[in-house]
DSSP file (Angstrom, degrees, kcal/mol; ACC not computed):
  #  RESIDUE AA STRUCTURE BP1 BP2  ACC     N-H-->O    O-->H-N    N-H-->O    O-->H-N    TCO  KAPPA ALPHA  PHI   PSI    X-CA   Y-CA   Z-CA
    1    1 A M              0   0    0      0, 0.0     2,-0.2     0, 0.0     0, 0.0   0.000 360.0 360.0 360.0 138.4  139.0    4.0  -18.8
    2    2 A L        -     0   0    0      1,-0.1    18,-0.1    16,-0.0     2,-0.1  -0.538 360.0-123.2 -85.0 147.8  141.3    5.4  -21.4
    3    3 A N        -     0   0    0     16,-1.2    -1,-0.1    -2,-0.2     2,-0.0  -0.437  34.0 -96.6 -82.5 162.9  143.8    8.3  -20.6
    4    4 A Q        -     0   0    0      1,-0.2    -1,-0.1    16,-0.1     3,-0.1  -0.268  58.3 -72.1 -68.4 163.4  143.7   11.5  -22.5
    5    5 A A        -     0   0    0      1,-0.1    -1,-0.2    12,-0.1    14,-0.1  -0.345  64.7 -97.3 -58.8 141.0  146.2   12.0  -25.3
    6    6 A P        -     0   0    0      0, 0.0     2,-0.2     0, 0.0    -1,-0.1  -0.272  33.0-130.0 -66.4 146.0  149.7   12.5  -23.9
    7    7 A T    >>  -     0   0    0     -3,-0.1     4,-0.9     1,-0.1     3,-0.6  -0.523  26.6-107.3 -84.9 164.2  151.1   15.9  -23.5
    8    8 A Q  G >4 S+     0   0    0      1,-0.2     3,-0.5     2,-0.2    -1,-0.1   0.864 120.1  48.6 -59.8 -39.3  154.5   16.8  -24.9
    9    9 A E  G 34 S+     0   0    0      1,-0.2    -1,-0.2     3,-0.0     0, 0.0   0.738 108.0  56.3 -74.3 -20.4  156.1   16.9  -21.5
   10   10 A A  G <4 S+     0   0    0     -3,-0.6     2,-0.7     1,-0.1    -1,-0.2   0.638  94.3  74.7 -84.2 -14.2  154.6   13.5  -20.5
   11   11 A T    <<  -     0   0    0     -4,-0.9     2,-0.3    -3,-0.5    -1,-0.1  -0.882  67.7-168.2-104.2 113.1  156.0   11.6  -23.5
   12   12 A L    >   -     0   0    0     -2,-0.7     3,-2.1     4,-0.1    39,-0.4  -0.718  35.4 -95.4 -98.8 149.5  159.8   11.0  -23.1
   13   13 A V  T 3  S+     0   0    0     -2,-0.3    39,-0.1     1,-0.3     3,-0.1  -0.445 116.0  14.9 -60.7 127.3  162.0    9.7  -25.9
   14   14 A G  T 3  S+     0   0    0     37,-1.6    -1,-0.3     1,-0.3     2,-0.2   0.209 107.4 106.6  89.3 -14.4  162.1    5.9  -25.4
   15   15 A G  S <  S-     0   0    0     -3,-2.1    36,-0.6    36,-0.1     2,-0.4  -0.660  71.7-116.9 -97.5 154.5  159.1    5.9  -23.1
   16   16 A W  B     -A   50   0A   0     -2,-0.2    34,-0.2    34,-0.2    -4,-0.1  -0.719  24.6-131.6 -89.3 135.2  155.7    4.6  -23.9
   17   17 A S        -     0   0    0     32,-2.6     3,-0.1    -2,-0.4    -6,-0.1  -0.392  35.8 -91.8 -75.1 161.2  152.8    7.1  -23.8
   18   18 A P        -     0   0    0      0, 0.0    31,-0.2     0, 0.0    -1,-0.1  -0.382  54.2 -87.5 -64.8 155.8  149.6    6.1  -22.0
   19   19 A F        +     0   0    0     29,-0.1   -16,-1.2    27,-0.1    29,-0.2  -0.432  61.4 165.6 -63.4 139.7  146.9    4.4  -24.1
   20   20 A H  B     -B   47   0A   0     27,-1.9    27,-2.4   -18,-0.1   -16,-0.1  -0.968  42.0 -71.5-150.8 162.8  144.7    7.1  -25.7
   21   21 A P        -     0   0    0      0, 0.0    25,-0.2     0, 0.0     2,-0.1  -0.241  61.5 -96.4 -58.4 149.0  142.1    7.3  -28.5
   22   22 A L        -     0   0    0     23,-0.3     2,-0.2    22,-0.1   -17,-0.0  -0.389  32.3-145.5 -69.5 138.8  143.4    7.1  -32.0
   23   23 A T     >  -     0   0    0     -2,-0.1     4,-2.2    -3,-0.1     5,-0.2  -0.428  34.8-100.5 -84.9 173.6  144.2   10.2  -34.0
   24   24 A T  H  > S+     0   0    0      1,-0.2     4,-2.2     2,-0.2     5,-0.1   0.921 127.2  50.1 -58.3 -43.5  143.7   10.3  -37.7
   25   25 A Q  H  > S+     0   0    0      2,-0.2     4,-2.5     1,-0.2    -1,-0.2   0.898 108.1  52.1 -63.8 -42.9  147.4    9.8  -38.2
   26   26 A D  H  > S+     0   0    0      2,-0.2     4,-2.2     1,-0.2    -1,-0.2   0.917 110.6  49.0 -58.4 -45.3  147.4    6.8  -35.8
   27   27 A Q  H  X S+     0   0    0     -4,-2.2     4,-2.7     1,-0.2    -2,-0.2   0.916 110.2  51.6 -62.1 -41.9  144.5    5.2  -37.8
   28   28 A E  H  X S+     0   0    0     -4,-2.2     4,-2.6     2,-0.2     5,-0.2   0.916 108.1  50.2 -61.3 -45.5  146.4    5.8  -41.1
   29   29 A I  H  X S+     0   0    0     -4,-2.5     4,-2.4     1,-0.2    -1,-0.2   0.939 112.4  48.9 -57.2 -46.6  149.6    4.1  -39.7
   30   30 A F  H  X S+     0   0    0     -4,-2.2     4,-2.1     1,-0.2    -2,-0.2   0.921 111.7  48.5 -56.5 -48.9  147.4    1.1  -38.7
   31   31 A N  H  X S+     0   0    0     -4,-2.7     4,-0.6     1,-0.2    -1,-0.2   0.898 111.5  48.8 -63.2 -41.8  145.7    0.9  -42.1
   32   32 A Q  H >< S+     0   0    0     -4,-2.6     3,-0.7     1,-0.2    -1,-0.2   0.913 111.9  48.9 -67.7 -40.1  149.0    1.1  -44.0
   33   33 A A  H 3< S+     0   0    0     -4,-2.4    55,-0.4     1,-0.2    -1,-0.2   0.881 116.7  42.2 -64.5 -39.0  150.7   -1.6  -41.8
   34   34 A L  H >< S+     0   0    0     -4,-2.1     3,-2.4    -5,-0.2    -1,-0.2   0.378  80.1 131.0 -92.5   6.1  147.7   -4.0  -42.2
   35   35 A Q  T << S+     0   0    0     -3,-0.7     3,-0.1    -4,-0.6    -3,-0.0  -0.402  83.5   9.5 -59.8 124.7  147.1   -3.4  -45.8
   36   36 A G  T 3  S+     0   0    0      1,-0.3     2,-0.3    -2,-0.2    -1,-0.3   0.405  91.3 144.7  84.1  -3.2  146.8   -6.8  -47.5
   37   37 A F    <   -     0   0    0     -3,-2.4    -1,-0.3     2,-0.0     2,-0.3  -0.571  32.3-163.5 -69.9 127.8  146.7   -8.6  -44.1
   38   38 A L        +     0   0    0     -2,-0.3     2,-0.8    -3,-0.1    -1,-0.0  -0.799  47.9  25.4-116.2 154.7  144.3  -11.6  -44.5
   39   39 A G  S    S+     0   0    0     -2,-0.3     2,-0.2    27,-0.0    -2,-0.0  -0.838 102.0  53.2 106.7-101.7  142.5  -13.8  -41.9
   40   40 A V  S    S-     0   0    0     -2,-0.8     2,-0.6    25,-0.1    25,-0.2  -0.479  72.4-139.5 -73.4 136.6  141.9  -12.1  -38.6
   41   41 A I  E     - C   0  64A   0     23,-3.4    23,-1.8    -2,-0.2     2,-0.5  -0.910  17.6-162.5-101.1 123.8  140.2   -8.7  -38.6
   42   42 A Y  E     - C   0  63A   0     -2,-0.6    21,-0.2    21,-0.2    31,-0.0  -0.903   6.9-170.4-108.5 125.0  141.7   -6.2  -36.1
   43   43 A T  E     - C   0  62A   0     19,-2.7    19,-2.2    -2,-0.5     2,-0.1  -0.952  19.7-137.9-118.6 111.9  139.8   -3.1  -35.0
   44   44 A P  E     + C   0  61A   0      0, 0.0    17,-0.3     0, 0.0     3,-0.1  -0.440  27.4 170.5 -76.0 138.3  141.9   -0.6  -33.0
   45   45 A N  E     +     0   0A   0     15,-3.5     2,-0.3     1,-0.4   -23,-0.3   0.587  67.3   2.7-116.0 -22.5  140.3    1.0  -30.0
   46   46 A A  E     - C   0  60A   0     14,-1.2    14,-2.1   -25,-0.2    -1,-0.4  -0.977  62.7-150.2-160.3 161.4  143.3    2.7  -28.3
   47   47 A V  E     -BC  20  59A   0    -27,-2.4   -27,-1.9    -2,-0.3     2,-0.4  -0.992   6.8-164.8-144.3 148.1  147.0    3.3  -29.0
   48   48 A S  E     - C   0  58A   0     10,-2.1    10,-2.7    -2,-0.3     2,-0.3  -0.973  20.1-158.0-126.5 141.9  150.2    3.9  -27.1
   49   49 A T  E     - C   0  57A   0     -2,-0.4   -32,-2.6   -31,-0.2     2,-0.4  -0.880  13.0-162.7-127.3 157.7  153.3    5.2  -28.8
   50   50 A Q  E     -AC  16  56A   0      6,-2.3     6,-3.0    -2,-0.3     2,-0.5  -0.986  19.4-136.7-139.6 124.4  157.1    5.2  -28.3
   51   51 A I  E     + C   0  55A   0    -36,-0.6   -37,-1.6   -39,-0.4     4,-0.2  -0.719  45.4 135.4 -85.0 125.1  159.4    7.6  -30.0
   52   52 A V  S    S-     0   0    0      2,-1.7     2,-2.3    -2,-0.5   -37,-0.0  -0.449  80.3 -39.1-135.9-149.5  162.6    5.9  -31.3
   53   53 A A  S    S-     0   0    0     -2,-0.2    29,-0.4     2,-0.0     2,-0.4  -0.587 139.5 -11.3 -75.7  75.6  164.4    6.2  -34.7
   54   54 A G  S    S-     0   0    0     -2,-2.3    -2,-1.7    27,-0.2     2,-0.3  -0.947 110.6 -69.7 121.7-146.4  160.9    6.3  -36.1
   55   55 A K  E     -CD  51  80A   0     25,-2.0    25,-3.0    -2,-0.4     2,-0.4  -0.975  30.7-146.7-149.6 133.7  157.9    5.4  -33.9
   56   56 A N  E     -CD  50  79A   0     -6,-3.0    -6,-2.3    -2,-0.3     2,-0.4  -0.777  17.6-161.9 -93.9 143.0  156.6    2.3  -32.3
   57   57 A Y  E     -CD  49  78A   0     21,-2.9    21,-2.2    -2,-0.4     2,-0.5  -0.975  13.2-165.9-125.2 138.8  152.8    1.8  -31.8
   58   58 A R  E     -CD  48  77A   0    -10,-2.7   -10,-2.1    -2,-0.4     2,-0.5  -0.975  15.6-165.6-122.0 115.6  150.9   -0.6  -29.6
   59   59 A Y  E     -CD  47  76A   0     17,-2.4    17,-2.4    -2,-0.5     2,-0.6  -0.894  14.3-144.4-103.3 122.3  147.2   -0.8  -30.7
   60   60 A K  E     +CD  46  75A   0    -14,-2.1   -15,-3.5    -2,-0.5   -14,-1.2  -0.769  38.0 175.8 -76.5 120.5  144.7   -2.3  -28.3
   61   61 A C  E     -CD  44  74A   0     13,-3.2    13,-2.1    -2,-0.6     2,-0.4  -0.876  37.8-129.6-130.3 159.1  142.3   -4.0  -30.7
   62   62 A T  E     -CD  43  73A   0    -19,-2.2   -19,-2.7    -2,-0.3     2,-0.3  -0.904  35.4-159.4 -99.2 142.0  139.3   -6.3  -30.8
   63   63 A A  E     +CD  42  72A   0      9,-3.3     9,-2.1    -2,-0.4     2,-0.3  -0.932  17.7 167.1-128.8 145.5  139.9   -9.2  -33.1
   64   64 A S  E     -CD  41  71A   0    -23,-1.8   -23,-3.4    -2,-0.3     7,-0.1  -0.980  25.5-145.4-151.8 160.0  137.6  -11.6  -34.9
   65   65 A M    >   -     0   0    0      5,-0.6     3,-1.7    -2,-0.3     5,-0.2  -0.814  43.6-109.3-131.9  91.2  137.9  -14.2  -37.7
   66   66 A P  T 3  S+     0   0    0      0, 0.0     3,-0.1     0, 0.0    -2,-0.0  -0.239  97.9  33.0 -57.5 147.6  134.8  -14.4  -39.8
   67   67 A P  T 3  S+     0   0    0      0, 0.0     2,-0.0     0, 0.0     0, 0.0  -0.985 106.7  84.3 -88.5   5.9  132.5  -16.2  -40.2
   68   68 A S    <   -     0   0    0     -3,-1.7    -3,-0.2     1,-0.1     0, 0.0  -0.357  67.5-146.1 -66.2 146.2  133.0  -17.1  -36.5
   69   69 A D        +     0   0    0     -3,-0.1     2,-0.2    -5,-0.1    -1,-0.1   0.317  61.8 121.1 -92.1   5.7  131.2  -14.7  -34.0
   70   70 A V        -     0   0    0     -5,-0.2    -5,-0.6     1,-0.0     2,-0.4  -0.545  42.7-171.7 -75.8 135.5  134.1  -15.2  -31.5
   71   71 A I  E     +D   64   0A   0     -2,-0.2     2,-0.3    -7,-0.1    -7,-0.2  -0.970   8.8 168.4-127.8 140.0  135.8  -11.9  -30.5
   72   72 A W  E     -D   63   0A   0     -9,-2.1    -9,-3.3    -2,-0.4     2,-0.3  -0.891  31.6-106.1-140.0 172.8  139.0  -11.5  -28.4
   73   73 A E  E     +D   62   0A   0     -2,-0.3    21,-2.5   -11,-0.2     2,-0.3  -0.764  36.1 171.7-103.3 151.5  141.4   -8.7  -27.6
   74   74 A A  E     -DE  61  93A   0    -13,-2.1   -13,-3.2    -2,-0.3     2,-0.6  -0.976  31.4-127.2-149.8 161.2  144.9   -8.3  -28.9
   75   75 A I  E     -DE  60  92A   0     17,-2.6    17,-2.4    -2,-0.3     2,-0.6  -0.972  22.4-161.5-110.0 118.2  147.8   -5.9  -29.0
   76   76 A V  E     -DE  59  91A   0    -17,-2.4   -17,-2.4    -2,-0.6     2,-0.4  -0.918   7.5-156.1-103.8 119.2  149.1   -5.2  -32.5
   77   77 A E  E     -DE  58  90A   0     13,-3.3    12,-2.8    -2,-0.6    13,-1.4  -0.795  14.5-179.9 -99.4 132.9  152.6   -3.8  -32.5
   78   78 A I  E     -DE  57  88A   0    -21,-2.2   -21,-2.9    -2,-0.4     2,-0.5  -0.984  18.1-151.4-133.7 142.8  153.7   -1.7  -35.5
   79   79 A Y  E     -DE  56  87A   0      8,-2.6     8,-2.2    -2,-0.4   -23,-0.2  -0.967   6.2-165.3-111.9 126.0  156.9    0.1  -36.3
   80   80 A A  E     -D   55   0A   0    -25,-3.0   -25,-2.0    -2,-0.5     5,-0.1  -0.926  16.1-150.6-110.8 106.1  156.7    3.2  -38.5
   81   81 A P        -     0   0    0      0, 0.0   -27,-0.2     0, 0.0     3,-0.1  -0.181  29.2-106.5 -67.8 165.2  160.3    4.1  -39.8
   82   82 A L  S    S+     0   0    0    -29,-0.4     2,-0.4     1,-0.2   -28,-0.1   0.912 111.1  19.5 -60.8 -39.7  161.3    7.7  -40.6
   83   83 A T  S    S+     0   0    0      2,-0.1    -1,-0.2     0, 0.0     2,-0.2  -0.982 111.9  34.8-128.7 145.3  161.1    6.7  -44.3
   84   84 A G  S    S-     0   0    0     -2,-0.4     0, 0.0    -3,-0.1     0, 0.0  -0.467  93.4 -41.4 107.5 178.6  159.3    3.7  -45.7
   85   85 A K        -     0   0    0     -2,-0.2    -2,-0.1    -5,-0.1    -6,-0.1  -0.607  56.1-114.0 -88.0 138.8  156.1    1.9  -45.0
   86   86 A P        -     0   0    0      0, 0.0     2,-0.3     0, 0.0    -6,-0.2  -0.380  39.1-167.2 -66.3 149.2  155.0    1.0  -41.4
   87   87 A H  E     -E   79   0A   0     -8,-2.2    -8,-2.6   -53,-0.1     2,-0.2  -0.991  25.8-100.1-144.5 151.2  155.0   -2.7  -40.7
   88   88 A I  E     +E   78   0A   0    -55,-0.4   -10,-0.3    -2,-0.3     3,-0.1  -0.457  30.8 177.3 -68.3 132.7  153.6   -5.1  -38.0
   89   89 A T  E     -     0   0A   0    -12,-2.8     2,-0.3     1,-0.4   -11,-0.2   0.532  65.2 -10.1-111.8 -15.6  156.3   -6.3  -35.6
   90   90 A G  E     -E   77   0A   0    -13,-1.4   -13,-3.3     2,-0.0    -1,-0.4  -0.925  46.6-154.1-177.0 152.5  154.1   -8.4  -33.3
   91   91 A I  E     -E   76   0A   0     -2,-0.3     2,-0.4   -15,-0.2   -15,-0.2  -0.985  16.8-175.3-135.8 125.5  150.6   -9.5  -32.4
   92   92 A T  E     -E   75   0A   0    -17,-2.4   -17,-2.6    -2,-0.4     2,-0.3  -0.980  20.5-137.9-127.6 126.4  149.7  -10.7  -29.0
   93   93 A R  E      E   74   0A   0     -2,-0.4   -19,-0.3   -19,-0.2    -2,-0.0  -0.622 360.0 360.0 -77.2 133.4  146.4  -12.1  -28.0
   94   94 A I              0   0    0    -21,-2.5   -20,-0.2    -2,-0.3    -1,-0.1   0.378 360.0 360.0-122.0 360.0  145.4  -10.8  -24.5
């Protein structure tokens, strides 16, 4: 079960929030970072964030590689700097 979106007092600078459903902004960051990404299709289901000099995101995703019907889970890590485009920092199959 997913936790509710974090409250301001529950999210500490440098600490990771609990996983929660994506907001419109979370989805936009994901879309920007994966723009032009080819091969595996990642569909985010939940996100956890960490406030740093910018923001780190951990997206729990389902993944697939068409035309195969095989589906697996993965964590897609993205860094969104204060200025500039968000980018993928890691992908881990779980």
